[in-house]
MARZA-904319 format. One record per residue (C-alpha): x negated, y, z; residue in three letters; chain. Coordinates in steps of 0.25 Angstrom, whole numbers. Example, Ala and Ser with C-alpha at 12.3 -4.5 7.8 and 13.67 -1.06 7.14 Angstrom:
! MARZA-904319
@x: -49, y: -18, z: 31, type: ALA, mol: A
@x: -55, y: -4, z: 29, type: SER, mol: A
This chain:
! MARZA-904319
@x: 30, y: -259, z: 0, type: MET, mol: A
@x: 15, y: -258, z: 4, type: LYS, mol: A
@x: 10, y: -242, z: 2, type: HIS, mol: A
@x: -3, y: -244, z: -5, type: VAL, mol: A
@x: -12, y: -235, z: -4, type: GLU, mol: A
@x: -17, y: -226, z: -14, type: TYR, mol: A
@x: -30, y: -218, z: -18, type: ALA, mol: A
@x: -33, y: -205, z: -28, type: ALA, mol: A
@x: -43, y: -218, z: -34, type: SER, mol: A
@x: -33, y: -227, z: -36, type: ARG, mol: A
@x: -25, y: -218, z: -44, type: ASN, mol: A
@x: -17, y: -223, z: -53, type: PRO, mol: A
@x: -21, y: -211, z: -64, type: PHE, mol: A
@x: -36, y: -208, z: -62, type: ASN, mol: A
@x: -37, y: -214, z: -75, type: GLY, mol: A
@x: -31, y: -198, z: -78, type: ILE, mol: A
@x: -40, y: -195, z: -66, type: ASN, mol: A
@x: -53, y: -199, z: -71, type: ASN, mol: A
@x: -50, y: -196, z: -85, type: ILE, mol: A
@x: -59, y: -185, z: -90, type: ASN, mol: A
@x: -52, y: -176, z: -99, type: ILE, mol: A
@x: -49, y: -182, z: -115, type: THR, mol: A
@x: -43, y: -177, z: -126, type: SER, mol: A
@x: -29, y: -180, z: -124, type: ARG, mol: A
@x: -31, y: -172, z: -110, type: HIS, mol: A
@x: -32, y: -159, z: -119, type: PHE, mol: A
@x: -21, y: -165, z: -127, type: LYS, mol: A
@x: -12, y: -164, z: -118, type: ILE, mol: A
@x: -17, y: -149, z: -111, type: LEU, mol: A
@x: -15, y: -145, z: -127, type: PHE, mol: A
@x: -2, y: -150, z: -129, type: THR, mol: A
@x: 1, y: -143, z: -115, type: ALA, mol: A
@x: -8, y: -129, z: -115, type: SER, mol: A
@x: 2, y: -125, z: -130, type: MET, mol: A
@x: 13, y: -124, z: -120, type: GLY, mol: A
@x: 8, y: -116, z: -111, type: PHE, mol: A
@x: 0, y: -109, z: -123, type: PHE, mol: A
@x: 16, y: -105, z: -126, type: THR, mol: A
@x: 21, y: -102, z: -112, type: ASP, mol: A
@x: 11, y: -93, z: -111, type: ALA, mol: A
@x: 13, y: -86, z: -124, type: TYR, mol: A
@x: 25, y: -85, z: -124, type: ASP, mol: A
@x: 26, y: -79, z: -109, type: LEU, mol: A
@x: 18, y: -67, z: -113, type: PHE, mol: A
@x: 22, y: -64, z: -129, type: ILE, mol: A
@x: 32, y: -59, z: -121, type: ILE, mol: A
@x: 25, y: -49, z: -117, type: GLY, mol: A
@x: 20, y: -43, z: -130, type: ALA, mol: A
@x: 37, y: -45, z: -136, type: VAL, mol: A
@x: 39, y: -34, z: -124, type: LEU, mol: A
@x: 27, y: -25, z: -128, type: ASP, mol: A
@x: 34, y: -26, z: -143, type: ILE, mol: A
@x: 48, y: -24, z: -137, type: PHE, mol: A
@x: 44, y: -15, z: -126, type: ARG, mol: A
@x: 36, y: -7, z: -139, type: SER, mol: A
@x: 48, y: -8, z: -152, type: THR, mol: A
@x: 61, y: -7, z: -150, type: GLN, mol: A
@x: 67, y: -21, z: -155, type: ILE, mol: A
@x: 81, y: -20, z: -157, type: ASN, mol: A
@x: 88, y: -29, z: -147, type: GLY, mol: A
@x: 75, y: -30, z: -138, type: PHE, mol: A
@x: 74, y: -18, z: -129, type: ASN, mol: A
@x: 67, y: -22, z: -117, type: LEU, mol: A
@x: 74, y: -13, z: -108, type: GLN, mol: A
@x: 88, y: -18, z: -110, type: THR, mol: A
@x: 93, y: -21, z: -96, type: PRO, mol: A
@x: 96, y: -38, z: -95, type: ILE, mol: A
@x: 99, y: -41, z: -79, type: LEU, mol: A
@x: 95, y: -27, z: -77, type: GLY, mol: A
@x: 81, y: -31, z: -78, type: ILE, mol: A
@x: 74, y: -24, z: -90, type: PRO, mol: A
@x: 73, y: -36, z: -104, type: ALA, mol: A
@x: 60, y: -33, z: -104, type: GLU, mol: A
@x: 58, y: -41, z: -90, type: GLY, mol: A
@x: 67, y: -51, z: -94, type: VAL, mol: A
@x: 60, y: -54, z: -109, type: VAL, mol: A
@x: 49, y: -54, z: -102, type: ALA, mol: A
@x: 54, y: -66, z: -89, type: SER, mol: A
@x: 64, y: -71, z: -98, type: SER, mol: A
@x: 56, y: -85, z: -101, type: ALA, mol: A
@x: 47, y: -83, z: -88, type: ILE, mol: A
@x: 61, y: -87, z: -80, type: LEU, mol: A
@x: 66, y: -98, z: -88, type: THR, mol: A
@x: 51, y: -104, z: -89, type: ALA, mol: A
@x: 54, y: -103, z: -71, type: ILE, mol: A
@x: 66, y: -115, z: -76, type: ILE, mol: A
@x: 57, y: -122, z: -87, type: GLY, mol: A
@x: 47, y: -125, z: -77, type: GLN, mol: A
@x: 57, y: -128, z: -66, type: VAL, mol: A
@x: 67, y: -139, z: -77, type: LEU, mol: A
@x: 53, y: -145, z: -84, type: PHE, mol: A
@x: 46, y: -147, z: -71, type: GLY, mol: A
@x: 56, y: -156, z: -66, type: TRP, mol: A
@x: 60, y: -162, z: -79, type: LEU, mol: A
@x: 45, y: -166, z: -82, type: ALA, mol: A
@x: 46, y: -173, z: -67, type: ASP, mol: A
@x: 60, y: -179, z: -73, type: TYR, mol: A
@x: 59, y: -183, z: -86, type: TRP, mol: A
@x: 44, y: -184, z: -87, type: GLY, mol: A
@x: 34, y: -174, z: -94, type: ARG, mol: A
@x: 33, y: -181, z: -107, type: LYS, mol: A
@x: 48, y: -183, z: -108, type: ARG, mol: A
@x: 51, y: -165, z: -107, type: ILE, mol: A
@x: 37, y: -163, z: -114, type: TYR, mol: A
@x: 39, y: -154, z: -126, type: GLY, mol: A
@x: 54, y: -151, z: -122, type: VAL, mol: A
@x: 47, y: -135, z: -117, type: GLU, mol: A
@x: 39, y: -133, z: -129, type: ALA, mol: A
@x: 49, y: -134, z: -135, type: VAL, mol: A
@x: 57, y: -124, z: -127, type: LEU, mol: A
@x: 45, y: -114, z: -129, type: MET, mol: A
@x: 49, y: -117, z: -143, type: VAL, mol: A
@x: 62, y: -112, z: -147, type: VAL, mol: A
@x: 60, y: -102, z: -134, type: GLY, mol: A
@x: 50, y: -96, z: -143, type: ALA, mol: A
@x: 54, y: -95, z: -155, type: LEU, mol: A
@x: 71, y: -91, z: -151, type: LEU, mol: A
@x: 62, y: -78, z: -144, type: SER, mol: A
@x: 58, y: -75, z: -156, type: ALA, mol: A
@x: 70, y: -75, z: -162, type: LEU, mol: A
@x: 78, y: -66, z: -151, type: ALA, mol: A
@x: 86, y: -56, z: -158, type: PRO, mol: A
@x: 88, y: -49, z: -144, type: ASN, mol: A
@x: 81, y: -47, z: -131, type: ILE, mol: A
@x: 93, y: -54, z: -124, type: TYR, mol: A
@x: 90, y: -65, z: -133, type: TRP, mol: A
@x: 76, y: -65, z: -132, type: LEU, mol: A
@x: 78, y: -68, z: -117, type: ILE, mol: A
@x: 85, y: -82, z: -120, type: VAL, mol: A
@x: 76, y: -85, z: -130, type: PHE, mol: A
@x: 63, y: -83, z: -119, type: ARG, mol: A
@x: 72, y: -90, z: -109, type: GLY, mol: A
@x: 69, y: -102, z: -119, type: ILE, mol: A
@x: 56, y: -101, z: -120, type: LEU, mol: A
@x: 53, y: -101, z: -104, type: GLY, mol: A
@x: 62, y: -113, z: -102, type: LEU, mol: A
@x: 47, y: -119, z: -111, type: GLY, mol: A
@x: 39, y: -111, z: -105, type: ILE, mol: A
@x: 42, y: -115, z: -92, type: GLY, mol: A
@x: 45, y: -130, z: -95, type: GLY, mol: A
@x: 30, y: -130, z: -100, type: ASP, mol: A
@x: 24, y: -127, z: -86, type: TYR, mol: A
@x: 25, y: -140, z: -78, type: PRO, mol: A
@x: 27, y: -149, z: -89, type: VAL, mol: A
@x: 13, y: -147, z: -98, type: SER, mol: A
@x: 5, y: -144, z: -83, type: SER, mol: A
@x: 11, y: -157, z: -78, type: VAL, mol: A
@x: 6, y: -164, z: -91, type: ILE, mol: A
@x: -7, y: -160, z: -91, type: MET, mol: A
@x: -10, y: -162, z: -77, type: SER, mol: A
@x: -4, y: -176, z: -76, type: GLU, mol: A
@x: -14, y: -181, z: -88, type: TYR, mol: A
@x: -26, y: -174, z: -82, type: ALA, mol: A
@x: -39, y: -177, z: -75, type: ASN, mol: A
@x: -41, y: -172, z: -63, type: THR, mol: A
@x: -53, y: -166, z: -65, type: LYS, mol: A
@x: -49, y: -158, z: -75, type: ASP, mol: A
@x: -34, y: -156, z: -71, type: ARG, mol: A
@x: -33, y: -143, z: -67, type: GLY, mol: A
@x: -44, y: -140, z: -80, type: LYS, mol: A
@x: -34, y: -146, z: -91, type: LEU, mol: A
@x: -19, y: -140, z: -84, type: ILE, mol: A
@x: -26, y: -125, z: -84, type: ALA, mol: A
@x: -29, y: -129, z: -95, type: LEU, mol: A
@x: -16, y: -131, z: -100, type: VAL, mol: A
@x: -12, y: -118, z: -92, type: PHE, mol: A
@x: -21, y: -110, z: -100, type: SER, mol: A
@x: -16, y: -109, z: -113, type: SER, mol: A
@x: -8, y: -99, z: -107, type: GLN, mol: A
@x: -19, y: -89, z: -108, type: GLY, mol: A
@x: -20, y: -94, z: -123, type: ILE, mol: A
@x: -6, y: -91, z: -123, type: GLY, mol: A
@x: -2, y: -78, z: -118, type: ALA, mol: A
@x: -18, y: -73, z: -126, type: LEU, mol: A
@x: -10, y: -78, z: -138, type: THR, mol: A
@x: 2, y: -72, z: -134, type: ALA, mol: A
@x: -5, y: -58, z: -136, type: VAL, mol: A
@x: -13, y: -61, z: -146, type: LEU, mol: A
@x: 0, y: -66, z: -154, type: ILE, mol: A
@x: 4, y: -51, z: -149, type: GLY, mol: A
@x: -6, y: -43, z: -153, type: LEU, mol: A
@x: -4, y: -49, z: -168, type: ALA, mol: A
@x: 11, y: -51, z: -168, type: SER, mol: A
@x: 12, y: -35, z: -166, type: VAL, mol: A
@x: 0, y: -30, z: -174, type: SER, mol: A
@x: 4, y: -36, z: -186, type: LEU, mol: A
@x: 22, y: -37, z: -185, type: LEU, mol: A
@x: 32, y: -27, z: -182, type: PRO, mol: A
@x: 34, y: -27, z: -169, type: PRO, mol: A
@x: 50, y: -33, z: -172, type: THR, mol: A
@x: 42, y: -47, z: -178, type: LEU, mol: A
@x: 31, y: -46, z: -167, type: ALA, mol: A
@x: 38, y: -49, z: -155, type: TRP, mol: A
@x: 47, y: -62, z: -162, type: ARG, mol: A
@x: 32, y: -69, z: -170, type: VAL, mol: A
@x: 25, y: -65, z: -156, type: MET, mol: A
@x: 38, y: -76, z: -147, type: LEU, mol: A
@x: 39, y: -85, z: -161, type: GLY, mol: A
@x: 24, y: -90, z: -159, type: LEU, mol: A
@x: 27, y: -94, z: -145, type: GLY, mol: A
@x: 34, y: -108, z: -152, type: ALA, mol: A
@x: 23, y: -111, z: -160, type: VAL, mol: A
@x: 12, y: -115, z: -148, type: PRO, mol: A
@x: 26, y: -125, z: -143, type: ALA, mol: A
@x: 27, y: -129, z: -154, type: LEU, mol: A
@x: 14, y: -136, z: -159, type: MET, mol: A
@x: 14, y: -147, z: -144, type: VAL, mol: A
@x: 29, y: -147, z: -144, type: ILE, mol: A
@x: 26, y: -162, z: -152, type: ARG, mol: A
@x: 11, y: -164, z: -143, type: MET, mol: A
@x: 21, y: -164, z: -130, type: ARG, mol: A
@x: 30, y: -171, z: -134, type: ARG, mol: A
@x: 18, y: -183, z: -136, type: LYS, mol: A
@x: 14, y: -181, z: -122, type: VAL, mol: A
@x: 12, y: -197, z: -115, type: PRO, mol: A
@x: 21, y: -194, z: -101, type: GLU, mol: A
@x: 11, y: -191, z: -91, type: THR, mol: A
@x: 3, y: -204, z: -82, type: PRO, mol: A
@x: 8, y: -199, z: -70, type: ARG, mol: A
@x: 23, y: -195, z: -71, type: TYR, mol: A
@x: 25, y: -208, z: -81, type: ALA, mol: A
@x: 16, y: -218, z: -68, type: LEU, mol: A
@x: 19, y: -210, z: -58, type: LEU, mol: A
@x: 35, y: -207, z: -59, type: VAL, mol: A
@x: 39, y: -214, z: -71, type: LYS, mol: A
@x: 33, y: -225, z: -64, type: GLY, mol: A
@x: 29, y: -232, z: -80, type: ASP, mol: A
@x: 13, y: -237, z: -79, type: LEU, mol: A
@x: 16, y: -239, z: -96, type: ARG, mol: A
@x: 20, y: -226, z: -98, type: GLU, mol: A
@x: 9, y: -220, z: -86, type: ALA, mol: A
@x: -3, y: -227, z: -96, type: ASN, mol: A
@x: 3, y: -223, z: -108, type: ARG, mol: A
@x: 1, y: -210, z: -106, type: ALA, mol: A
@x: -11, y: -211, z: -97, type: ALA, mol: A
@x: -17, y: -218, z: -111, type: SER, mol: A
@x: -16, y: -204, z: -116, type: PHE, mol: A
@x: -27, y: -202, z: -109, type: LEU, mol: A
@x: -35, y: -214, z: -110, type: GLY, mol: A
@x: -34, y: -220, z: -95, type: VAL, mol: A
@x: -23, y: -226, z: -90, type: LYS, mol: A
@x: -14, y: -227, z: -76, type: ILE, mol: A
@x: -21, y: -237, z: -64, type: ASN, mol: A
@x: -9, y: -241, z: -53, type: GLY, mol: A
@x: 4, y: -243, z: -53, type: LEU, mol: A
@x: 9, y: -231, z: -44, type: VAL, mol: A
@x: 22, y: -221, z: -42, type: ALA, mol: A
@x: 25, y: -209, z: -38, type: SER, mol: A
@x: 38, y: -206, z: -28, type: ARG, mol: A
@x: 46, y: -196, z: -36, type: ARG, mol: A
@x: 49, y: -187, z: -25, type: LEU, mol: A
@x: 66, y: -180, z: -27, type: SER, mol: A
@x: 64, y: -165, z: -28, type: MET, mol: A
@x: 68, y: -163, z: -16, type: SER, mol: A
@x: 56, y: -172, z: -8, type: GLU, mol: A
@x: 47, y: -164, z: -18, type: PHE, mol: A
@x: 50, y: -152, z: -14, type: MET, mol: A
@x: 49, y: -157, z: 0, type: ARG, mol: A
@x: 35, y: -161, z: 1, type: ARG, mol: A
@x: 31, y: -150, z: -13, type: TYR, mol: A
@x: 37, y: -137, z: -6, type: TRP, mol: A
@x: 25, y: -131, z: -1, type: PHE, mol: A
@x: 15, y: -134, z: -12, type: THR, mol: A
@x: 28, y: -129, z: -22, type: LEU, mol: A
@x: 27, y: -115, z: -15, type: ILE, mol: A
@x: 12, y: -114, z: -18, type: ILE, mol: A
@x: 11, y: -118, z: -31, type: THR, mol: A
@x: 26, y: -110, z: -36, type: ALA, mol: A
@x: 23, y: -98, z: -25, type: GLY, mol: A
@x: 8, y: -96, z: -33, type: SER, mol: A
@x: 15, y: -99, z: -47, type: TRP, mol: A
@x: 25, y: -87, z: -44, type: PHE, mol: A
@x: 14, y: -78, z: -38, type: LEU, mol: A
@x: 4, y: -80, z: -48, type: MET, mol: A
@x: 17, y: -76, z: -60, type: ASP, mol: A
@x: 20, y: -65, z: -54, type: ILE, mol: A
@x: 9, y: -61, z: -57, type: ALA, mol: A
@x: 5, y: -68, z: -69, type: TYR, mol: A
@x: 19, y: -66, z: -78, type: TYR, mol: A
@x: 19, y: -50, z: -73, type: GLY, mol: A
@x: 5, y: -43, z: -77, type: SER, mol: A
@x: 7, y: -53, z: -89, type: GLY, mol: A
@x: 20, y: -52, z: -97, type: ILE, mol: A
@x: 18, y: -38, z: -92, type: TYR, mol: A
@x: 3, y: -38, z: -95, type: SER, mol: A
@x: 7, y: -28, z: -106, type: GLY, mol: A
@x: 14, y: -17, z: -96, type: PRO, mol: A
@x: 4, y: -19, z: -85, type: ILE, mol: A
@x: -9, y: -14, z: -94, type: VAL, mol: A
@x: -3, y: -6, z: -102, type: THR, mol: A
@x: -1, y: 2, z: -89, type: THR, mol: A
@x: -15, y: 3, z: -86, type: PHE, mol: A
@x: -17, y: 8, z: -99, type: LEU, mol: A
@x: -16, y: 24, z: -103, type: PRO, mol: A
@x: -6, y: 27, z: -111, type: VAL, mol: A
@x: -9, y: 24, z: -126, type: SER, mol: A
@x: -2, y: 30, z: -140, type: VAL, mol: A
@x: -2, y: 20, z: -149, type: TYR, mol: A
@x: -1, y: 25, z: -164, type: PRO, mol: A
@x: 10, y: 14, z: -168, type: THR, mol: A
@x: 18, y: 5, z: -160, type: LEU, mol: A
@x: 10, y: -6, z: -168, type: ARG, mol: A
@x: -2, y: -2, z: -159, type: LEU, mol: A
@x: 8, y: 0, z: -146, type: ARG, mol: A
@x: 12, y: -15, z: -147, type: ILE, mol: A
@x: -1, y: -20, z: -149, type: ILE, mol: A
@x: -8, y: -14, z: -137, type: HIS, mol: A
@x: 3, y: -16, z: -130, type: GLU, mol: A
@x: 1, y: -32, z: -132, type: VAL, mol: A
@x: -14, y: -31, z: -129, type: PHE, mol: A
@x: -13, y: -25, z: -118, type: GLU, mol: A
@x: -3, y: -34, z: -112, type: ALA, mol: A
@x: -13, y: -47, z: -119, type: GLY, mol: A
@x: -25, y: -41, z: -113, type: LEU, mol: A
@x: -22, y: -48, z: -96, type: PRO, mol: A
@x: -21, y: -60, z: -107, type: PHE, mol: A
@x: -35, y: -61, z: -114, type: LEU, mol: A
@x: -43, y: -56, z: -98, type: ILE, mol: A
@x: -33, y: -68, z: -92, type: GLY, mol: A
@x: -38, y: -81, z: -103, type: LEU, mol: A
@x: -51, y: -84, z: -99, type: PRO, mol: A
@x: -45, y: -86, z: -83, type: GLY, mol: A
@x: -36, y: -98, z: -90, type: TYR, mol: A
@x: -48, y: -104, z: -93, type: PHE, mol: A
@x: -57, y: -102, z: -80, type: THR, mol: A
@x: -47, y: -108, z: -73, type: ALA, mol: A
@x: -45, y: -121, z: -81, type: ALA, mol: A
@x: -62, y: -121, z: -80, type: LEU, mol: A
@x: -62, y: -119, z: -66, type: LEU, mol: A
@x: -49, y: -126, z: -59, type: ILE, mol: A
@x: -53, y: -140, z: -57, type: ASP, mol: A
@x: -66, y: -133, z: -50, type: LYS, mol: A
@x: -61, y: -125, z: -42, type: ILE, mol: A
@x: -49, y: -130, z: -42, type: GLY, mol: A
@x: -34, y: -123, z: -42, type: ARG, mol: A
@x: -35, y: -116, z: -29, type: LYS, mol: A
@x: -46, y: -108, z: -30, type: LEU, mol: A
@x: -42, y: -106, z: -44, type: MET, mol: A
@x: -30, y: -99, z: -40, type: GLN, mol: A
@x: -34, y: -92, z: -28, type: LEU, mol: A
@x: -44, y: -85, z: -33, type: GLN, mol: A
@x: -34, y: -80, z: -45, type: GLY, mol: A
@x: -25, y: -75, z: -35, type: PHE, mol: A
@x: -34, y: -66, z: -28, type: ILE, mol: A
@x: -40, y: -60, z: -40, type: MET, mol: A
@x: -27, y: -57, z: -45, type: MET, mol: A
@x: -22, y: -53, z: -32, type: SER, mol: A
@x: -34, y: -44, z: -31, type: ALA, mol: A
@x: -33, y: -38, z: -45, type: LEU, mol: A
@x: -20, y: -35, z: -45, type: TYR, mol: A
@x: -22, y: -26, z: -31, type: LEU, mol: A
@x: -34, y: -20, z: -37, type: ILE, mol: A
@x: -29, y: -17, z: -51, type: VAL, mol: A
@x: -16, y: -10, z: -44, type: SER, mol: A
@x: -25, y: -2, z: -33, type: THR, mol: A
@x: -31, y: 4, z: -44, type: LEU, mol: A
@x: -16, y: 10, z: -52, type: VAL, mol: A
@x: -11, y: 21, z: -49, type: VAL, mol: A
@x: 4, y: 26, z: -51, type: THR, mol: A
@x: 10, y: 41, z: -50, type: ASN, mol: A
@x: 23, y: 46, z: -47, type: GLU, mol: A
@x: 26, y: 45, z: -60, type: VAL, mol: A
@x: 23, y: 31, z: -64, type: ASP, mol: A
@x: 10, y: 34, z: -70, type: VAL, mol: A
@x: -1, y: 23, z: -69, type: VAL, mol: A
@x: -17, y: 27, z: -65, type: SER, mol: A
@x: -28, y: 19, z: -60, type: PHE, mol: A
@x: -39, y: 19, z: -50, type: LEU, mol: A
@x: -49, y: 13, z: -60, type: ALA, mol: A
@x: -53, y: 13, z: -73, type: PRO, mol: A
@x: -43, y: 7, z: -80, type: ILE, mol: A
@x: -53, y: -2, z: -88, type: GLN, mol: A
@x: -54, y: -7, z: -72, type: VAL, mol: A
@x: -39, y: -8, z: -70, type: VAL, mol: A
@x: -35, y: -16, z: -84, type: ILE, mol: A
@x: -46, y: -25, z: -81, type: ILE, mol: A
@x: -43, y: -29, z: -66, type: LEU, mol: A
@x: -28, y: -31, z: -69, type: TYR, mol: A
@x: -31, y: -41, z: -84, type: VAL, mol: A
@x: -43, y: -48, z: -73, type: LEU, mol: A
@x: -32, y: -55, z: -66, type: THR, mol: A
@x: -25, y: -60, z: -75, type: PHE, mol: A
@x: -38, y: -69, z: -79, type: PHE, mol: A
@x: -37, y: -73, z: -62, type: PHE, mol: A
@x: -25, y: -77, z: -64, type: ILE, mol: A
@x: -27, y: -87, z: -76, type: ASN, mol: A
@x: -40, y: -92, z: -67, type: PHE, mol: A
@x: -32, y: -93, z: -54, type: GLY, mol: A
@x: -17, y: -96, z: -53, type: PRO, mol: A
@x: -10, y: -95, z: -66, type: ASN, mol: A
@x: -18, y: -107, z: -68, type: THR, mol: A
@x: -18, y: -114, z: -56, type: THR, mol: A
@x: -4, y: -112, z: -53, type: THR, mol: A
@x: 1, y: -121, z: -66, type: PHE, mol: A
@x: -10, y: -133, z: -63, type: VAL, mol: A
@x: -8, y: -133, z: -47, type: ILE, mol: A
@x: 6, y: -138, z: -49, type: PRO, mol: A
@x: 3, y: -148, z: -59, type: ALA, mol: A
@x: -5, y: -157, z: -51, type: GLU, mol: A
@x: 0, y: -154, z: -35, type: VAL, mol: A
@x: 15, y: -160, z: -37, type: TYR, mol: A
@x: 18, y: -177, z: -38, type: PRO, mol: A
@x: 22, y: -182, z: -51, type: ALA, mol: A
@x: 34, y: -182, z: -50, type: SER, mol: A
@x: 38, y: -168, z: -48, type: HIS, mol: A
@x: 23, y: -163, z: -53, type: ARG, mol: A
@x: 30, y: -155, z: -66, type: ALA, mol: A
@x: 42, y: -147, z: -56, type: MET, mol: A
@x: 32, y: -145, z: -47, type: GLY, mol: A
@x: 24, y: -137, z: -59, type: HIS, mol: A
@x: 37, y: -133, z: -63, type: GLY, mol: A
@x: 42, y: -127, z: -50, type: ILE, mol: A
@x: 28, y: -118, z: -49, type: SER, mol: A
@x: 29, y: -114, z: -61, type: ALA, mol: A
@x: 42, y: -109, z: -60, type: ALA, mol: A
@x: 39, y: -103, z: -50, type: ALA, mol: A
@x: 30, y: -96, z: -55, type: GLY, mol: A
@x: 38, y: -91, z: -68, type: LYS, mol: A
@x: 47, y: -84, z: -59, type: ALA, mol: A
@x: 35, y: -77, z: -53, type: GLY, mol: A
@x: 32, y: -71, z: -69, type: ALA, mol: A
@x: 49, y: -68, z: -69, type: ALA, mol: A
@x: 49, y: -60, z: -56, type: LEU, mol: A
@x: 36, y: -55, z: -61, type: SER, mol: A
@x: 42, y: -52, z: -76, type: THR, mol: A
@x: 55, y: -46, z: -72, type: LEU, mol: A
@x: 56, y: -40, z: -59, type: LEU, mol: A
@x: 41, y: -35, z: -58, type: LEU, mol: A
@x: 42, y: -29, z: -73, type: PHE, mol: A
@x: 46, y: -16, z: -68, type: PRO, mol: A
@x: 35, y: -15, z: -59, type: LEU, mol: A
@x: 29, y: -14, z: -72, type: LEU, mol: A
@x: 32, y: 1, z: -75, type: GLU, mol: A
@x: 27, y: 9, z: -65, type: THR, mol: A
@x: 23, y: 1, z: -53, type: HIS, mol: A
@x: 12, y: -8, z: -60, type: ILE, mol: A
@x: 2, y: -4, z: -47, type: LYS, mol: A
@x: 13, y: -12, z: -39, type: GLU, mol: A
@x: 15, y: -23, z: -49, type: LEU, mol: A
@x: -1, y: -27, z: -48, type: LEU, mol: A
@x: 1, y: -27, z: -33, type: ILE, mol: A
@x: 13, y: -37, z: -33, type: ILE, mol: A
@x: 5, y: -45, z: -42, type: TYR, mol: A
@x: -8, y: -45, z: -31, type: GLY, mol: A
@x: 2, y: -48, z: -20, type: ILE, mol: A
@x: 6, y: -62, z: -26, type: VAL, mol: A
@x: -8, y: -65, z: -31, type: SER, mol: A
@x: -12, y: -62, z: -16, type: ILE, mol: A
@x: 2, y: -71, z: -11, type: ILE, mol: A
@x: -5, y: -82, z: -24, type: GLY, mol: A
@x: -16, y: -82, z: -15, type: ALA, mol: A
@x: -10, y: -86, z: -2, type: LEU, mol: A
@x: -3, y: -95, z: -8, type: LEU, mol: A
@x: -13, y: -102, z: -18, type: THR, mol: A
@x: -20, y: -104, z: -2, type: ILE, mol: A
@x: -11, y: -114, z: 0, type: GLN, mol: A
@x: -14, y: -124, z: -11, type: LEU, mol: A
@x: -22, y: -139, z: -12, type: LYS, mol: A
@x: -32, y: -139, z: -21, type: GLU, mol: A
@x: -29, y: -150, z: -33, type: THR, mol: A
@x: -41, y: -151, z: -42, type: LYS, mol: A
@x: -49, y: -163, z: -43, type: ASN, mol: A
@x: -37, y: -171, z: -37, type: LYS, mol: A
@x: -27, y: -181, z: -45, type: ASP, mol: A
@x: -12, y: -176, z: -46, type: LEU, mol: A
@x: -8, y: -188, z: -36, type: GLU, mol: A
@x: -16, y: -185, z: -25, type: SER, mol: A
@x: -14, y: -167, z: -25, type: ILE, mol: A
@x: 0, y: -169, z: -25, type: SER, mol: A
@x: 1, y: -180, z: -17, type: GLY, mol: A
@x: 8, y: -190, z: -26, type: GLU, mol: A
@x: 16, y: -201, z: -19, type: GLU, mol: A
@x: 13, y: -214, z: -28, type: LEU, mol: A
@x: 21, y: -228, z: -26, type: VAL, mol: A
@x: 17, y: -243, z: -30, type: ASN, mol: A
@x: 22, y: -241, z: -43, type: HIS, mol: A
@x: 28, y: -257, z: -41, type: LEU, mol: A
@x: 41, y: -253, z: -48, type: SER, mol: A
@x: 51, y: -243, z: -53, type: SER, mol: A
@x: 55, y: -239, z: -39, type: TYR, mol: A
@x: 42, y: -234, z: -38, type: ALA, mol: A
@x: 46, y: -219, z: -46, type: THR, mol: A
@x: 59, y: -219, z: -40, type: ARG, mol: A
@x: 52, y: -215, z: -25, type: GLY, mol: A
@x: 57, y: -230, z: -19, type: LEU, mol: A
@x: 44, y: -234, z: -14, type: LEU, mol: A
@x: 35, y: -230, z: -2, type: ASN, mol: A
@x: 25, y: -218, z: -7, type: PRO, mol: A
@x: 9, y: -217, z: -3, type: TYR, mol: A
@x: 2, y: -202, z: -5, type: ILE, mol: A
@x: -9, y: -200, z: -12, type: VAL, mol: A
@x: -19, y: -195, z: -4, type: ASP, mol: A
């Protein structure tokens, strides 16, 4: 068979690549964003729930109960994170094998079911099980929503659109703080935590129907399924057409790993390192901030819980603008520079704060600077996490892998991130009580390693997905093209 020359100017998806943002882009953005709003709410509301469990003796919910030799608090905090790892890899594989559309919405159903069951848990053991169901849905949302937004996005705004999907995480985390404050202010603790967990079902429930109606992405329909008719139906959702008959040679998993192993190390490794710092300091933000504050005596238990929930939410208030700063600038300054400066600033701030912490022989913490300065420096890490690797580690894996393995590449990378989160919340938890200085040093070191790994990144801004991923395209002369039986040529 004759090879046909291919140039980016003849990309069949140029109609999508060159279009301006439309209302349909925003519809997909909203549909995907509600999932990440739910993800963040459900993952971070557990911090406020743990504040209640620490302060109130609720029958069946003793956080000191050992589970497999680990205090129950660490297991509760990490249960959804651990199953999210499974969900990310499983749904990533399914989205590549069956298609994005066929499974989109299933993860939202799992989030609804997991949140409602968690609110009804009779004891801490069932809470862990139900949070595990929730985690499967949360994990599944990462690869599917990111890839759908990526494959529908135009080139010049692709980073912004994917980052805006992810920015709803910040709104979800902030909402978790506000709902936590309202619940503990208005309801008895024994009811407040159930309301807090149950409300996590609402945003996911809102978008299940919308997700089921999102068309298959044009790229998956043409490149993987080899169905030009479906690809054009999907493209018409944006008001454009597909120009050209091509398909992508579908790589086996072993071949994918052989060709993209180094890219996977960078995307997965960066995410792993970032989540060690982000989730450890995020879920346990209450105890960490409390460590920086003088011991207070509260006149009532309710007031104590309110203060603890507010202190836990302070870093998220400071970090929220970072998401939108990242979305505004990511297509201008690029993914690599944004991730690099984020890691560098995280490391600098963690290490500076650690030098200001002094612990005496009886583990009493004091500081070498005014407490206000220490807290400001610490919470600023959340701004640079979000205006940096928390956003870019989500965006980049949705761009750098070929269509037939894009969701899987993203899922593996996200799973590595959640592995870092689980490591931080489960194994580093004991350091919170007496070794806050050492914990901050650990976060600073992993941020330095993240910066070094980021140097290996290739910039993806202002490039089409086929060029970025090195997609192997073939003449679409027969259905055999989608089975990898035609000779490939590489996109320049």
